[in-house]
C-alpha positions as CSV (number, residue, x, y, z in Angstrom):
1,M,157.2,38.1,15.7
2,K,158.3,36.4,18.9
3,H,160.7,39.3,19.6
4,F,157.8,41.8,19.0
5,R,155.5,39.9,21.3
6,S,158.2,40.0,24.0
7,L,158.7,43.7,23.6
8,L,154.9,44.3,23.8
9,I,154.6,42.2,26.9
10,T,157.5,44.1,28.5
11,A,156.0,47.5,27.5
12,V,152.5,46.6,28.9
13,S,154.0,45.2,32.1
14,S,156.0,48.4,32.6
15,Q,153.0,50.5,32.0
16,L,150.9,48.5,34.5
17,L,153.7,48.7,37.1
18,S,154.1,52.5,36.5
19,T,150.3,53.0,37.0
20,A,150.3,50.9,40.1
21,C,153.2,52.8,41.6
22,A,151.6,56.1,40.7
23,A,148.3,55.1,42.4
24,A,150.2,53.9,45.5
25,G,152.1,57.2,45.6
26,V,148.8,59.1,46.1
27,H,148.5,57.8,49.6
28,S,152.2,57.9,50.5
29,G,153.4,59.8,53.6
30,G,151.1,61.7,55.9
31,I,148.6,60.1,58.3
32,H,147.2,56.7,57.4
33,A,144.0,55.5,58.9
34,V,142.1,52.2,58.7
35,E,138.7,52.0,56.9
36,S,135.6,52.4,59.1
37,P,132.9,50.2,57.5
38,A,130.4,51.3,60.2
39,L,130.3,54.8,58.8
40,N,127.0,55.8,57.1
41,S,128.9,57.1,54.1
42,S,132.3,55.8,52.7
43,S,132.7,59.3,51.1
44,F,133.6,60.5,54.7
45,D,135.7,57.5,55.7
46,I,139.2,58.8,55.9
47,V,142.1,56.5,55.0
48,H,144.8,59.2,54.4
49,A,145.6,62.8,55.1
50,K,148.7,64.7,54.2
51,V,150.1,68.2,53.4
52,T,152.9,68.9,51.0
53,T,154.6,72.2,50.0
54,S,156.2,73.4,46.8
55,N,157.4,77.0,46.4
56,R,154.7,79.1,48.1
57,I,151.9,76.5,47.7
58,A,150.7,74.0,50.3
59,T,148.6,71.1,49.0
60,F,146.1,69.7,51.5
61,H,145.2,66.2,50.6
62,M,142.6,63.7,52.0
63,G,141.8,60.2,50.8
64,V,138.6,58.3,51.7
65,S,137.5,54.7,51.2
66,G,134.6,55.7,48.9
67,R,134.0,58.5,46.4
68,A,135.1,61.9,47.9
69,G,132.4,64.6,47.6
70,A,129.6,62.2,46.6
71,N,127.4,63.1,49.5
72,K,126.0,66.6,50.2
73,P,123.4,67.8,52.8
74,A,119.8,68.1,51.6
75,A,118.2,71.5,51.5
76,S,116.0,72.4,54.4
77,G,114.6,75.6,53.0
78,Q,115.8,77.8,55.9
79,L,119.1,78.9,57.4
80,A,118.2,78.0,61.0
81,G,119.1,74.5,61.7
82,S,120.6,73.9,58.3
83,Q,123.4,71.4,57.8
84,V,127.0,71.7,56.6
85,F,129.1,68.7,55.4
86,S,132.9,69.2,55.6
87,Y,136.4,67.8,55.0
88,V,138.7,69.5,57.5
89,W,142.4,69.8,58.2
90,P,142.8,71.2,61.7
91,T,146.3,72.7,62.1
92,N,148.5,74.3,64.7
93,I,149.2,77.3,62.4
94,N,148.8,80.7,64.1
95,S,145.5,82.2,63.0
96,A,147.3,85.4,62.3
97,V,149.1,83.8,59.3
98,V,145.8,84.0,57.3
99,G,144.6,87.3,58.6
100,F,142.8,86.7,61.9
101,E,143.9,87.8,65.4
102,S,147.0,86.0,66.7
103,K,146.2,82.7,68.5
104,A,142.4,83.2,68.1
105,G,141.8,79.4,68.3
106,I,142.4,76.3,66.2
107,L,143.0,77.3,62.6
108,A,141.5,74.7,60.2
109,L,141.2,74.5,56.4
110,A,137.7,73.2,55.5
111,V,136.0,72.1,52.3
112,T,132.3,72.5,52.8
113,S,128.9,72.1,51.1
114,H,125.6,73.5,52.4
115,A,122.4,73.9,50.4
116,D,120.6,76.6,52.4
117,F,123.0,79.5,52.4
118,D,126.0,81.0,50.5
119,D,129.0,82.2,52.3
120,T,131.3,82.9,49.4
121,P,129.9,86.3,48.2
122,L,133.0,87.1,46.1
123,Y,132.8,83.9,43.9
124,D,130.3,82.4,41.5
125,E,131.1,78.7,41.8
126,N,128.3,77.5,39.5
127,A,129.0,80.2,36.8
128,D,125.4,81.3,36.5
129,N,126.2,85.0,37.0
130,N,124.7,84.9,40.5
131,P,127.4,84.6,43.3
132,A,124.7,84.1,46.0
133,N,123.2,80.8,45.1
134,D,126.0,78.2,45.1
135,G,126.6,77.2,48.7
136,D,125.9,73.6,47.8
137,I,129.0,73.4,45.6
138,W,132.1,72.3,47.4
139,H,134.2,75.3,48.4
140,S,137.0,76.2,50.8
141,H,137.2,78.2,54.0
142,W,139.6,79.0,56.8
143,V,137.8,78.6,60.1
144,V,138.9,79.3,63.6
145,L,137.5,76.7,66.1
146,E,137.3,76.6,69.9
147,S,135.8,74.3,72.5
148,N,132.2,75.4,73.2
149,E,130.3,73.7,75.9
150,R,127.1,75.4,74.7
151,C,127.3,73.1,71.7
152,G,127.6,70.0,74.0
153,P,130.3,68.3,76.1
154,G,133.7,68.5,74.3
155,A,132.1,70.0,71.2
156,L,133.8,72.5,68.9
157,G,132.3,75.6,67.4
158,V,133.4,78.3,65.0
159,V,134.5,81.3,67.1
160,D,131.8,84.0,67.2
161,I,132.5,87.7,66.8
162,P,130.8,89.4,69.7
163,E,128.5,92.3,68.8
164,G,130.3,95.6,68.9
165,T,133.8,94.2,68.5
166,Q,136.1,94.6,65.5
167,P,138.7,91.8,65.5
168,R,141.3,91.6,62.7
169,L,139.8,89.7,59.8
170,P,141.1,88.5,56.4
171,R,140.4,90.6,53.3
172,T,138.0,87.8,52.0
173,W,136.0,87.5,55.2
174,P,132.4,86.9,54.0
175,G,130.7,89.2,56.5
176,L,129.2,86.6,58.9
177,P,129.7,87.2,62.6
178,I,132.1,84.3,63.0
179,L,135.8,83.7,62.4
180,L,135.4,82.3,58.9
181,D,137.3,83.2,55.7
182,S,136.3,82.5,52.1
183,P,139.6,82.7,50.3
184,G,138.5,81.1,47.0
185,W,140.9,78.1,46.9
186,D,139.1,75.6,44.7
187,P,138.9,72.0,46.0
188,V,139.6,69.3,43.4
189,F,137.9,66.0,43.8
190,N,139.3,63.0,42.0
191,E,137.7,59.6,42.7
192,D,138.7,58.9,46.3
193,T,140.6,62.1,47.1
194,V,140.0,65.8,47.7
195,E,142.8,68.3,47.4
196,V,143.1,72.0,48.0
197,K,146.1,74.1,46.9
198,V,146.7,77.1,49.2
199,A,149.1,80.0,48.5
200,F,151.0,81.5,51.4
201,D,152.8,84.8,51.5
202,D,155.6,83.1,53.3
203,I,155.6,79.3,53.0
204,D,158.1,79.1,55.9
205,Q,155.2,79.8,58.2
206,T,154.0,76.2,57.5
207,K,157.4,74.5,58.1
208,D,156.5,73.5,61.7
209,M,152.9,72.9,60.9
210,R,151.1,69.9,62.5
211,F,147.8,68.8,61.1
212,D,145.1,66.1,61.2
213,G,142.2,65.1,59.0
214,V,138.5,65.2,60.0
215,T,135.2,64.7,58.2
216,A,132.3,66.3,60.1
217,G,128.8,67.6,60.0
218,L,128.1,71.1,61.3
219,R,124.8,72.9,62.0
220,V,123.6,76.5,62.0
221,N,122.1,77.3,65.4
222,N,118.2,77.1,65.4
223,S,118.1,80.6,66.7
224,V,120.7,81.8,64.2
225,H,122.5,83.3,67.2
226,A,125.7,82.8,69.1
227,P,127.0,80.2,68.8
228,L,126.2,80.5,65.1
229,L,127.9,77.4,63.8
230,W,129.2,74.3,65.5
231,V,130.3,70.8,64.9
232,V,127.5,68.3,65.7
233,D,128.8,65.1,64.1
234,V,132.4,64.1,63.9
235,M,132.3,61.3,61.2
236,D,135.9,60.3,61.2
237,V,139.3,61.5,62.4
238,A,142.5,60.4,60.6
239,S,144.6,60.1,63.8
240,G,141.7,58.7,65.8
241,D,142.2,61.2,68.6
242,L,142.7,64.6,67.0
243,S,146.3,64.7,68.2
244,L,147.6,66.5,65.0
245,P,150.4,64.0,64.3
246,G,150.8,65.0,60.7
247,K,153.8,67.1,59.5
248,A,154.2,68.8,56.2
249,N,156.2,66.9,53.6
250,R,156.5,63.8,55.7
């Protein structure tokens, strides 16, 4: 009996150690950030951001101090002035890699939720046989950002497509007059983390990638006109200064 108890204690201890190590591994590598208790929502308080690659897949990971994805913007009942909440990985990847014009701006992967419009016309995220009513469900985008003083000093906006122009666009562009793609990569939320697995035609195009992690609120212009969509509330930045210090697989 004594021998059995010893074996049982050893087995339980090993399991607990294994579980602890696994949990610690979730936030290994990448960019580590301190908690920000002053934030209104811990679900946007970034503590970790990283990108890893395997074969042709890049996994974009973000950890927060609270429950990731727990907060979504309330519906306003109209497009103009409506809100967007987002988890964003700004990168230095050339925008041409995902189907936009070369060097069109800052290419960022974003996971967003917005209750007043749907910008993923090819997908039915809530599986109700209507692909046009599920913008509030967290989904992914590639966006191209640029500084836009019309949005405020130092503010970023999604690059508009001027009327009458036909820039190169990804095959899954949702038809909005901005540099936005709806590629259909499903975000996965698990307690305090959100991850998105993204397939690349050539994973070597990400080997020199630098990235950061940002949580932000965006807003549709009240006139629904250029600039159509811009960042109005940067909640947290993993690096603290948007310097893109992260490197893939490090």
